[in-house]
Steps between C-alpha positions, in 0.01 A plus 500: 500500500317705747334720246381228274132449429496195717705457823593161613521436870595198717194305605375153575337298229336168628756497786806573289691821491444649155414799296186707517450765229347824618327723235563877520147547620593350847722804569399848597621783273826701572456841646786738564725446809260247621508113537155361437442165689200291398401253763276213367277363782401137497224259593175548310375779277218628711252779431423547862680751727744235633878516485775623709688817619709685239862417552796734574808504272860598547755513213886475518792523264779243447681626821200496735433870468145620520348604167155568620229377746126493482261448792171414355174639641415341830145468379576379153392165372563288201256241385586128472607394149575855409812716486604851635762724361712674764686806385825536691653850452878503527639720776705693244287625224793483262587139605416243237684209671383150453380350829645152499362420851149546630297423807125451516322494839156469628345842538239386749334210668305375207714241337573484130641232288752612263508311160739721317694823500594687190727807507547786242811713546529859391694391195209261398702196611306223647534236766263248653446237757225240546356324801618150400841601629368535844307171472828319415667674790251357738326824629130559566328447152193391329377438140362782307262562210695807396645458156846651454686460171450275201338162469233560779771482763354538849783538750460423872465797731680593818325619811595829672345608818603753761393339828497126477136461632409291197781246564710658225875537579625797280452875492718560191747378266822643330678393187775574242243505226752499215588148591163373389527602146504178304823352360570134428792460731345687785178290467705177501695612806183585692364155413808313605594718793190637654694668785648753262149620438342452841778525769674817372373788706590768245337305222171406659393505860168513689475697833265465794546878553582725217402861422547742212750695732724200542808447287556149357813277437709551176788314343826665595691476275248470223463157350681383179316293250599267214465706198326240280259345749471765788568219749692617803877493456548405865213363693685535829463877458112450460451305826579803718281712746599807299583849614222729643519873526350612837216486588434138418183300511309525831729775644266809459133577493307782351249719695234303682169443327160439652265264323133416534265285306239658265263281308758214485801727409783607726509880494826657633635838580850610611562643845716789612841528324701438814318181589670198344413136480711274732668195338307193588526123454273357241251269668363251242175344592554121476239243396286757316293380210563810285205566264283241675152453341638556153554245219670515171424253224766503222508339171859616431758215429765720676302500836549191715302432809757243598787742481309761690416266786867367515651844511579605861480874385182516293227724652150554385153350435401140443581384149362251244698404190262360240777373285650296795154427643631592840398726794737667741385579846732796573440510868603136560720490184342176398410373152170315411384373171190639337193288534395332183223254582227544764647213701850658522630586853782702649471739218396850407168543347506798256116509473430560871861638568561279805716207593336158518610292795667162457299190504459284809465588877695794626764415750523652841798719400290640218726364230196463259387858556548759232492879552176684460527743222274795413588754232358855456724565192575266215705608201555317187813523298550405146 
């Protein structure tokens, strides 16, 4: 299955766990004793020099042993709506083990939104994960214009940020990526018992602090699956914290790095080898309107302004769904209809890209007031 022309991965189709077919072109080529990880970055395809920091990657075998680690360039960036291939050399050049577990962590302070991860092992085997899983597991997410797989599928993307200043909660994620290859019984299980997908630390977990040097949880003993369907034989053995080989997440830090701003980019250098980062609490800036001044107008039927506003974990710019004829104010998490007639009130006017106030006199408590909106960037998604 893993070497077929199309690889099927568990995803979310119109709110239902289902199958997403991934063509072979979505995977990096195999290359010796190396695992190639392709990270697909979400939000909009953008020709400008926007985007986020290259992520760091760590790979582990079925027993939590390190296969290889890759710290990406401190000054490297990947554009929104693009992908980057990260080549992780195995520690042992004669080692062709399949890395069942992997972690991906923010390499710097410029946040990225991960829409998908595709992995090519040394034996040409393939595995994949898409951001819809994180959305269903209620972590920081947003819609994406990045197409992954067949049928014009545009999975959600998951935010990674190293310092929390944008109001984002997670620096990295770890997963047992083989558990996201599509199988009918597995998909049905995830649909009916979401905890087996979202509340199993070895299977999938987000971390406020995670670095490429950290080890991650693994199933001990390894899981057993129903042969015909690949559902878990015993879900009690799934809902576990897992075993972690020291050092675990947040327990160590690499050498200190000093960063400064240069033309809007964060440029970093490593300090002396005997100087190490001290573990620190992640302080998330609350009540921050992340990506303020930006608006996305989407024609996609799979993008819902109502869902975005109702989600407690969605993060990103204000959003218009032309199919729903709704606008989501992401700062206030409030939905407004789009204005249709010149006399409409308490609605969003697409022409001037502002909210119209409700009719009638404004009360003293300001109940009729609407937020003032001004956008320096407006993107249109098909």
